[in-house]
N, C-alpha and C positions, 0 to 999 in steps of 0.2 A: 503493499500499499505504499501512497504517496507521503511525504513528511510534509506537514502543515503545520506552520508557526502563525499561530492567529493572535497570540494576546501579547502585549506588550507590556514590558517592563523596564521605563527608562534607567530606572535605580537600582536593578537588580536584586531586587531586596529579597524575593524567593530563593537567589541563588547564594546571598550573603548571609541569611539564616540558615541557609545549610551549611555553608561554609564554616561558618561560627560553632555549630554543633559541634563539626569532625575536629575543630580545633579546642573546644573544649573537654570533649571525649578524648582525643588521642596527643594533644599539645599540638605545636609546629615543627616542620612545615607541613602543608598537605601538598602533595605530590602528585600532580595530574597524569596518567596514560593513557592517551588519548588514542584508541586504538580505530576510529572512524575512517572510512577512504577518506583520501585527500583530492583523488582524481576519479573522476567517472564521466560517462559520456553525458547524463544526465544530470539536474542538479539536484540530487536526494539526499546522501548523508553528510555532502561537501557543506552543506547551509548549517550543519549545526555547528560544524567546527570554527566554522566564521564566526557562529553565535558564542560559541564558548568561550573563543581566543577574546570578542569582546568584552565577555562577561571578566576573564579575569585581567585585563586592560582597566576595565573600569574600577573594579574592587582594588587591585593591587596599587593603586594609587591614593587609597587611605590608609594600606595600613603599613605599620614600619617593618623596615627591612626581613627582619628574622621572623615574620608572619606573611611576608608574600606567598600566596599560591605559586606552586613549579608547575610548569607546563611542558610536555616531552608529548608529541603528535607523532605518530607509527603506526603509518601505511602498510600492516604485514601483508596483504594481498600484493600491493605493489611491489613491496620490496622481494618479495618473494618470486616474481615474474621479471627480475631484471637479467638481461643479458649476463650480466658479469658470473661466474660461475664461483665466485667464491663469496658470494652472498650466501647467510647463514641464518636464517629469522630467528633460530635458538641463540645464535652467539650474540645477536645483535638486541635478544630479550635479557640476555643475560648482563651484556654491557649496560644498558638500562637502570637493572637492576639492581648492579653495584653503583652507580649514581645515584640512585635513589637512596639507596641505604648508609650511602657514605652521609646522606644529610638527614635520614629519618631515625639511623639506627635499627636496631632487630633485637626484640626480646628474648630473652631466654634466662632459664634460671639454673643454678647449678646447685648440687647438693653437697655442700662443704666438707660435711662429714664422712662422707665417704673417702676423702682422702687423708693420707698418712699427717701425722702430726707436723713433720717439717714442710710436708709439702702445704697446708694449710696455714702455716707460718708466711710463706712465699707467697700466697694470693693473697694472703689480708696486707702484708707491705706493699702491693704492689698498685693500690689505688687506682685511678680512675682514671683510664685510656682515651684516645682520641674518640673511638667508638663506644665509649660509655660501659664499655666492659670491665666489671670489679669482679672482688674473690667471689662474688656470690651469682654473677651472670652479668647480661648487659640490657642496659633501659633504650625503650624506644620513645622516642618524642618527635611524635609525627606520625602521619600516614600516609599509606599508597593508595588513591582510588584508579579504579581503570573504569576507561568511559568506553562502550559500544551500542551499538544501535541492535542488529539482531543476529548477531554470529556467536553462538555461545563457545563456537569452536577457538575463535580469535581469544574471547575473553578468558576460559578454562585453560589457554595456551600461556598467556601471558601470565594468569594466575600461577600457573603451575610452576614456571619458572620464577617466577619473583618472592615463592616462600609459600 
């Protein structure tokens, strides 16, 4: 079915509320991975990308640098059809994932009691590194949000690679 965008929200208040909720629940930054097609014969999905970018541009002008919404557009379908034989969708998604996790971190928990006493002392003295890892695990401050239209294959593939 055709995509119809009928209502206009000149101040992007609905989107602002959505991203405010994401930031209050997960922290910042919010990293958007947009899997919507960037080029197509008919203006179908592409209009959503245009509207999404307008939304981020508008909202980011009011946000302090550390709270700015981060955006990455990746047309998986187009990328996989390039003539360059070196293109690999999974490798590109891994690269995107690494970049997003550098800014958001990745939560995991370590049961420090399972280590020997000398290992525990080393871990306890290590402090916090640049990825938020401590002796007890690592902290996540932010979230990666995947945006797609109707293709669960694209969404599931991206989410699988991202974690």
